[in-house]
TIMIPA-708601 format. One record per residue (C-alpha): x, y, z; residue number from 1. Coordinates in Angstrom, 2 decimals. Each point is the difference from the previous one (the first is absolute). Layout:
> c1  c2  c3  seq
> X  Y  Z  NUM;
...
//
This chain:
> c1  c2  c3  seq
> 110.96  141.20  49.98  1;
> -4.51  -0.72  0.31  2;
> -0.09  -2.49  3.13  3;
> -1.65  -2.37  -0.66  4;
> -3.52  -0.83  1.32  5;
> -0.38  -2.39  2.95  6;
> -1.93  -2.78  -1.27  7;
> -2.78  -0.90  2.81  8;
> 0.38  -2.95  2.23  9;
> -0.60  -3.14  -1.66  10;
> -3.05  -1.79  0.91  11;
> 1.72  -3.43  1.13  12;
> -1.46  -2.62  1.88  13;
> 1.70  0.61  2.87  14;
> -0.12  3.00  0.33  15;
> -4.15  -0.72  -0.24  16;
> 0.70  -2.23  2.97  17;
> 1.61  3.44  1.99  18;
> -1.83  2.84  -1.48  19;
> -2.25  2.35  2.65  20;
> -3.49  0.83  -0.67  21;
> 1.18  3.02  -2.66  22;
> 2.07  -2.52  -1.78  23;
> 3.63  0.70  1.04  24;
> 2.41  -2.43  0.97  25;
> 0.49  -0.27  3.96  26;
> 2.48  -2.26  1.57  27;
> -1.28  -2.88  2.10  28;
> -1.23  -0.02  3.83  29;
> -0.96  -2.12  2.77  30;
> -3.71  1.87  -0.71  31;
> 0.37  -1.61  -3.57  32;
> 0.06  -3.90  1.95  33;
> -1.93  1.59  3.58  34;
> -3.41  2.26  -0.56  35;
> 1.08  2.82  2.61  36;
> -2.32  0.21  2.62  37;
> -3.81  0.13  -0.35  38;
> -2.26  -0.18  3.31  39;
> 1.07  2.23  3.16  40;
> 3.16  2.06  -2.08  41;
> 2.48  1.26  3.10  42;
> -1.64  -2.12  2.75  43;
> 1.42  -3.11  1.98  44;
> -3.17  -1.83  -2.40  45;
> 0.96  0.83  -3.15  46;
> -0.91  -3.03  -2.48  47;
> 1.13  -0.10  -3.93  48;
> -1.40  -2.31  -2.11  49;
> 2.46  -3.35  0.98  50;
> -1.60  0.61  3.59  51;
> -3.50  0.21  -1.28  52;
> 0.48  -3.56  -1.41  53;
> 1.78  -1.12  2.80  54;
> -3.38  1.20  1.89  55;
> -2.38  -1.36  -2.39  56;
> 1.80  -3.69  -0.46  57;
> 0.57  -0.09  3.69  58;
> -4.17  0.69  0.40  59;
> -1.57  -1.91  -2.76  60;
> 2.90  -3.24  1.19  61;
> -1.56  0.48  3.32  62;
> -3.39  0.33  -1.10  63;
> 0.78  -3.20  -2.12  64;
> 0.74  -2.42  3.10  65;
> -2.57  1.50  2.12  66;
> -2.41  -0.88  -2.14  67;
> 0.82  -3.71  -0.78  68;
> 0.70  -0.55  3.41  69;
> -3.45  1.57  1.51  70;
> -1.57  -2.72  0.51  71;
> 2.61  -2.65  -1.27  72;
> -1.80  -3.71  -0.56  73;
> 1.21  -3.32  0.38  74;
> -0.20  -0.95  -3.94  75;
> 0.83  3.60  -1.47  76;
> -1.52  1.41  -2.81  77;
> 0.18  3.00  -2.68  78;
> 2.18  2.98  1.54  79;
> 0.84  -2.41  3.36  80;
> 1.39  -2.40  -2.46  81;
> 2.20  2.27  -1.78  82;
> 1.35  1.32  3.35  83;
> 0.88  -3.40  1.26  84;
> 1.13  -1.22  -2.83  85;
> 2.81  2.86  -0.51  86;
> 0.86  -0.61  4.15  87;
> 0.85  -3.34  -0.68  88;
> 1.93  0.68  -2.82  89;
> 2.38  2.49  2.56  90;
> -0.75  -2.83  2.61  91;
> 1.11  -2.90  -1.95  92;
> 2.18  0.80  -2.40  93;
> 2.19  2.53  1.85  94;
> -0.72  -0.40  3.70  95;
> -0.21  -3.44  0.48  96;
> 2.60  -0.65  -2.46  97;
> 2.57  1.66  1.50  98;
> -0.72  0.15  4.07  99;
> -2.24  -3.00  0.69  100;
> -3.41  -0.30  1.00  101;
> 0.68  0.97  3.27  102;
> 2.21  3.19  -0.95  103;
> -1.99  0.66  -3.19  104;
> -3.06  0.38  1.64  105;
> 1.03  2.68  2.73  106;
> 2.36  2.01  -2.39  107;
> -2.92  0.36  -2.36  108;
> -1.92  2.95  0.87  109;
> 3.40  1.89  -0.91  110;
> 0.99  -2.43  -3.57  111;
> -3.16  0.48  -0.41  112;
> -0.40  4.31  -0.12  113;
> 3.20  0.03  -1.54  114;
> -1.15  -1.89  -3.17  115;
> -3.08  1.58  -0.09  116;
> 1.11  3.43  -0.02  117;
> 2.51  -0.29  -2.28  118;
> -2.19  -2.31  -2.82  119;
> -3.18  2.92  0.25  120;
> 2.39  3.31  0.49  121;
> 2.11  -1.35  -3.63  122;
> -2.95  -0.79  -1.99  123;
> -0.75  3.46  -0.05  124;
> 2.88  0.53  -1.86  125;
> -2.41  -1.81  -2.97  126;
> -3.37  1.98  1.15  127;
> -1.14  2.66  -3.10  128;
> -0.11  3.13  1.77  129;
> 2.00  -1.09  2.84  130;
> 3.76  -1.28  -1.60  131;
> 2.10  -0.33  2.63  132;
> 0.84  -1.85  2.55  133;
> 0.41  1.68  3.45  134;
> 2.78  -2.22  0.36  135;
> 2.29  1.42  -2.15  136;
> 0.71  2.46  2.83  137;
> 2.16  -0.71  2.83  138;
> -2.42  0.34  2.15  139;
> -2.42  -2.58  0.19  140;
> 2.49  -2.55  -0.60  141;
> 2.56  1.03  2.60  142;
> -3.41  -0.18  2.51  143;
> -0.21  -3.41  -1.17  144;
> 3.59  -1.42  0.58  145;
> 0.33  1.66  3.55  146;
> -3.30  -2.04  0.85  147;
> 1.37  -2.87  -1.14  148;
> 3.62  0.55  1.67  149;
> -1.15  1.27  3.17  150;
> -2.21  -3.72  -0.14  151;
> 3.21  -1.77  -1.28  152;
> 2.28  1.66  3.31  153;
> -3.13  -0.57  2.13  154;
> -0.11  -3.45  0.24  155;
> 3.56  -0.48  -0.14  156;
> 0.02  2.09  2.98  157;
> -2.59  -1.56  2.13  158;
> 1.32  -3.54  -0.64  159;
> 3.99  0.21  0.14  160;
> 0.42  3.75  2.00  161;
> 1.22  2.36  -1.71  162;
> 3.61  -0.87  0.46  163;
> -0.40  -3.87  -0.58  164;
> -1.99  1.45  -3.59  165;
> 3.01  2.14  -0.34  166;
> 2.46  -2.56  -0.07  167;
> -2.51  -2.66  -1.01  168;
> -0.46  2.40  -3.55  169;
> 4.17  0.80  -0.27  170;
> 1.97  -2.44  1.66  171;
> 0.45  -3.47  -2.38  172;
> 1.45  -2.81  1.42  173;
> 2.64  -1.93  -0.46  174;
> 2.40  2.94  -1.30  175;
> 3.18  0.90  0.90  176;
> 0.11  2.80  2.35  177;
> 1.99  2.50  -1.93  178;
> -2.71  -0.25  -2.90  179;
> -2.95  0.58  2.40  180;
> 2.13  3.95  -0.78  181;
> -1.52  -0.10  -3.45  182;
> -2.72  -1.76  0.20  183;
> -2.27  1.53  3.12  184;
> 0.45  3.27  -1.68  185;
> -1.22  -1.40  -3.12  186;
> -3.18  -1.80  1.72  187;
> -0.48  2.61  1.82  188;
> -0.64  2.88  -3.65  189;
> -1.55  -2.77  -1.52  190;
> -2.86  -1.27  2.31  191;
> -0.56  3.28  2.24  192;
> 0.20  2.50  -2.52  193;
> 0.11  -1.02  -3.73  194;
> -3.56  -1.86  0.50  195;
> -2.29  2.60  0.59  196;
> 1.75  1.80  -3.06  197;
> -0.49  -2.36  -1.95  198;
> -3.38  -0.02  0.57  199;
> -0.67  2.57  -0.48  200;
> 1.93  1.04  -3.14  201;
> -1.05  -3.43  -1.80  202;
> -3.60  0.66  -0.24  203;
> 0.29  4.15  -0.83  204;
> 2.45  -0.31  -2.85  205;
> -2.30  -2.36  -1.62  206;
> -3.10  1.82  0.27  207;
> 2.01  3.27  -0.89  208;
> 1.53  -2.21  -2.77  209;
> -3.38  -1.14  -1.25  210;
> -1.44  3.47  0.16  211;
> 2.16  2.01  -1.86  212;
> 0.08  -2.61  -2.79  213;
> -3.74  -0.15  -0.04  214;
> 0.26  3.92  0.11  215;
> 2.47  0.11  -2.74  216;
> -1.93  -2.90  -2.30  217;
> -3.61  1.50  0.30  218;
> 1.74  3.96  -0.61  219;
> 1.40  -1.61  -3.18  220;
> -3.08  -0.80  -1.12  221;
> -1.64  2.77  0.52  222;
> 3.05  2.50  -2.17  223;
> -0.14  -2.79  -2.60  224;
> -3.83  -0.02  -0.57  225;
> -0.56  3.89  1.14  226;
> 2.45  1.74  0.20  227;
> 2.67  -1.86  -2.97  228;
> -0.18  1.92  -3.66  229;
> -0.56  -2.41  -3.64  230;
> 1.88  -2.94  0.03  231;
> 0.96  -0.11  3.88  232;
> -3.85  -0.88  0.76  233;
> 1.05  -4.00  -0.56  234;
> 1.80  -0.53  2.86  235;
> -2.55  1.30  1.74  236;
> -1.89  -3.45  0.19  237;
> 2.89  -2.45  0.81  238;
> 0.99  2.64  3.03  239;
> -4.05  -1.25  1.06  240;
> 0.99  -3.29  -0.91  241;
> 3.27  0.33  2.31  242;
> -1.98  1.69  2.79  243;
> -2.80  -2.68  0.20  244;
> 2.63  -2.44  0.32  245;
> 2.09  1.53  2.55  246;
> -3.35  0.64  2.02  247;
> -1.00  -4.31  0.39  248;
> 3.86  -0.19  0.33  249;
> -0.51  2.30  3.07  250;
> -2.71  -1.90  1.61  251;
> 2.51  -2.52  0.06  252;
> 2.40  1.83  2.25  253;
> -1.87  1.52  1.97  254;
> -1.23  -3.82  0.76  255;
> 2.89  -0.76  0.39  256;
> 1.78  2.90  2.41  257;
> -3.22  -0.42  2.73  258;
> 1.17  -4.16  0.36  259;
> 3.34  0.81  0.26  260;
> -0.30  2.54  2.13  261;
> -2.77  -1.89  2.74  262;
> 2.70  -2.96  -1.14  263;
> 3.04  1.71  1.00  264;
> -1.87  1.05  3.47  265;
> -0.70  -3.59  0.56  266;
> 3.45  -1.09  -0.55  267;
> 1.09  2.67  2.54  268;
> -1.76  -1.15  2.51  269;
> 1.10  -3.43  -0.29  270;
> 3.17  1.34  0.14  271;
> -0.66  1.87  3.09  272;
> -1.52  -3.41  1.83  273;
> 2.71  -2.13  -1.31  274;
> 2.87  2.26  0.39  275;
> 2.29  -2.26  2.07  276;
> -0.77  -2.21  -3.08  277;
> 3.05  0.98  -2.10  278;
//
């Protein structure tokens, strides 16, 4: 019996997404989401595109505030007015709202640094030719969560001492003695282990999910407009419109995640200050 001729692999949407330069289907790898090293490869200082984005954002944000505050005026104007308005939002709406005026000003530096680092690094996910937030990879969210966590511990240990802070954070007053054997491990895990983990994963997961959704919508737009056959091109415009709409939604997520990260940092510091009041 004459064998059937093998049919070529159909050029489906998913095959286009996961095809290499020769058009052959390939399984996805981490490099599809995070590009490989591009500078100083093979050295301890190797940099990929996400690291370059981080360094660029840090440089631009630092220059912005240096220029804005290089010669501050009593009545701010121009770029100084913009910078002071941004700082006032963090000071009034986050730091002082949670910690009060005295402690809010005391810990404004760490809270404002986390807020601006988060929001500006997130914004790169919707900037053309960058197209990804470096917070979509766990490294930088972990660094910011560690900074918030170390501040939280430092404030508590400084006020109550090491064992005093542990006791104030894990032992609930007015609870029968046998219940403490259940509650103390739960409070310890929740307070000292889960907090930095949840801070890290919440930010990373939201930005990674947003990046993947934008990639899918705009890749679908490109496929339907330029790769699809005949009538399938009509789906290009809906895919483009949904992609644009999701971009605006992503802007909301970008601001919300920065606000939540900074707000939780302030809440944790406040809990550390008043650890004996729960």
